[in-house]
C-alpha positions in Angstrom: 98.8 76.0 95.9 99.9 76.1 99.6 102.0 79.4 100.6 103.8 79.3 103.2 104.8 81.8 106.3 107.4 84.1 105.0 107.4 82.9 101.2 107.8 85.5 98.7 105.7 86.2 95.6 106.6 88.2 92.6 103.9 89.2 90.6 104.9 90.7 87.2 104.4 91.9 83.4 106.4 94.0 81.3 105.4 97.2 82.8 105.0 96.6 86.3 105.8 94.3 89.4 104.6 93.7 93.0 106.7 91.6 95.5 104.3 90.3 98.3 105.4 88.3 101.5 103.0 86.0 103.3 102.4 86.9 106.5 99.9 84.4 106.9 100.0 80.5 106.8 99.2 78.0 104.1 95.6 78.0 105.3 94.8 81.8 105.6 97.5 83.5 103.1 98.0 87.0 103.9 100.2 88.8 101.1 101.9 92.0 102.4 103.3 94.5 99.8 107.0 94.5 100.4 108.0 96.7 97.2 106.5 97.7 93.9 107.7 99.5 90.6 105.9 100.4 87.4 107.5 101.9 83.9 105.9 103.9 81.4 104.3 101.7 78.4 105.2 103.7 75.7 104.8 102.3 72.7 107.8 101.4 70.3 107.1 104.8 68.0 107.5 107.0 71.1 110.9 105.2 71.9 112.9 105.7 68.9 112.4 107.5 65.6 115.9 106.1 63.3 115.3 105.2 59.8 115.6 101.5 58.8 118.9 100.2 58.6 120.3 99.2 55.4 122.8 96.3 54.8 124.8 96.2 51.6 126.2 93.0 50.0 129.9 92.6 49.5 129.2 91.6 45.9 127.6 94.7 45.3 123.9 95.3 44.1 121.1 96.7 45.9 121.2 97.4 49.6 118.3 96.0 51.4 116.5 97.2 54.4 117.0 95.6 57.9 113.9 95.4 60.1 113.6 97.7 63.1 114.4 96.5 66.6 111.3 96.1 68.5 112.2 98.9 71.2 109.2 98.5 73.2 110.0 94.3 73.7 113.7 95.8 74.7 112.1 98.0 77.4 110.2 95.2 78.8 113.0 92.9 79.2 114.8 95.0 80.6 112.1 95.6 82.9 111.9 92.4 83.7 115.6 92.0 84.5 114.8 95.0 87.1 112.0 92.8 88.7 114.7 89.6 89.2 116.8 91.8 90.6 114.5 93.0 93.0 113.3 89.7 94.1 117.2 88.5 94.3 117.5 91.5 97.0 114.4 91.4 98.7 114.0 87.4 99.1 116.6 86.9 101.9 118.6 83.4 102.2 115.3 81.3 102.4 112.1 80.7 102.0 109.5 79.9 99.1 109.6 81.9 96.1 106.5 81.9 93.7 106.7 83.8 90.5 103.5 84.9 88.8 103.7 86.4 85.1 102.5 85.8 81.6 104.3 83.3 79.7 106.7 85.7 77.5 107.4 87.5 81.1 108.3 84.2 82.6 111.1 83.6 79.9 112.7 86.6 80.4 112.6 86.6 83.8 114.2 82.9 83.9 117.1 84.3 82.0 118.1 86.5 84.8 117.5 84.4 88.2 120.5 84.3 90.5 121.2 80.7 92.0 119.8 81.8 95.3 116.4 82.4 93.9 116.5 79.7 90.9 116.9 77.0 93.9 114.0 78.7 96.1 111.3 78.9 93.3 108.4 76.4 94.3 105.9 77.4 91.6 105.6 79.4 88.5 102.2 80.6 87.8 101.6 82.0 83.9 99.0 84.4 84.4 98.9 88.4 84.2 97.6 89.4 88.0 99.6 93.0 88.4 96.2 94.4 88.0 94.4 92.4 90.5 94.2 93.7 94.1 96.3 92.0 96.3 93.8 90.2 98.6 92.6 88.6 95.2 95.8 87.1 94.2 96.0 85.3 97.3 92.7 84.1 96.5 93.5 83.0 93.0 96.7 81.4 94.0 95.1 79.3 96.7 92.2 78.2 94.6 
């Protein structure tokens, strides 16, 4: 993949995101840190402790249990929305955008892109690279 000068790269998962800008050119990319954020990755059991919900039939009968909401997945989805908002605010009006995230996070991010961001995305890479150093991310993307 060729990363043009001033391309923005969003590297995200459900708990951390990095916004990087290519200060080099497509032959020798030099990704520079723009902004990053991380959230506490608490499990669902730590996020809520309500009893399971109950559903009652209109015709009477016995109540049935309703599945618990996966609070961890909801928190990850909210965080992905924050990452998409940060991308929109730092991307400016021109330049390429590359998004790197695991498939599930990519799906959530797509729901949150604004029109400006959506039209400028040149590549989506379905990998989790948030734990890699920035220079290694550049090397992986240019292979």
